[in-house]
N, C-alpha and C positions, 0 to 999 in steps of 0.2 A: 441417495446424494442428499445432504441437509443442505440446507438453505444458503450457508455461508459460501459451501463449497460450489454450489451454483452462480455465485455471485462472484466467487472467484474466475469461475469458468466464463463468464460472462465480459469481465474486466478484460481476461487475457485476450481475449476475441476481439473487445473493442480494439487493445492494443496493438495486437497483430492487422487488423483492418487499416488501420492508421499507419504501419509502417514503423511504430517505435519499438526502440529497444528495449527489452524488458526481463529480467528473469524473478523466478521465485526462491524468496529466503528460506534456507531451512532453519527452524528451530529445534531444540533439544541439547543434548548436553556440549558444554562449549561453546555454544551459539552467545551471541551477544544478548544480553538480557533485552527483553522488551523490541527487539528488533520488531520491524514490519512485515506483512506479509509477501510484499513484492516491491523489486525496485525498478525503476524504468527511468531512461535518460531521453529527452527531445531537445532538440536546441541548444547544447549547453548547461541545462536543468537538469537535474537532480531529484528526483521524486521517490517518496517513499510512500507507499499504499496498503496501509492498514484495513484490511478489509472487516466492516461491520454491517449488518442487517438488523431489523426490526430493533428490539432493545438491547443489543450489543454494545459492551461497555468496554472501554480501553482498560486494560489491568493498571496498575501505579508504576511497573516497568515500562509499560507502552509509553505512560505519561512522560517518563523522564527520558525515554528513548525520545520519543518527539519534542522536547525540549531543547535535548543536545542538537538535534538535526535542524530543527528551526533556528537555533544560535548559531549555527555553523555557515549557513545559507542553503540550507536545501527546501524543499517543500513536500511537506507532509501532508498525507490525505487520509482524514477516515472516514470510510462511509462504503457507500454501493456503487454501484456502478454507475447512475446517474451522476454522484458526485464528483467521480474520475472525469467523466463527460464535460462535466462544466470547468474542470480546473485544465485540464489539459484536453487542447482542442485539435 
């Protein structure tokens, strides 16, 4: 298991434990370019979660997606489980 996969699992476990609705976004042919790894919704706020560990960096498409998401009122989280916990309590 890669460090990023382990971090995704930790984030999913945290969201489950908090009773937060979420789903994993599938990337690939036909997917929205730069879409984040996970979508979560809590108390009417919709989050996109891009999982990054260590020196992981966003692609240019991920930056475009983040800008589009933020501009339209969503909350974009880029980081590890600690960052998700900090923002979604």
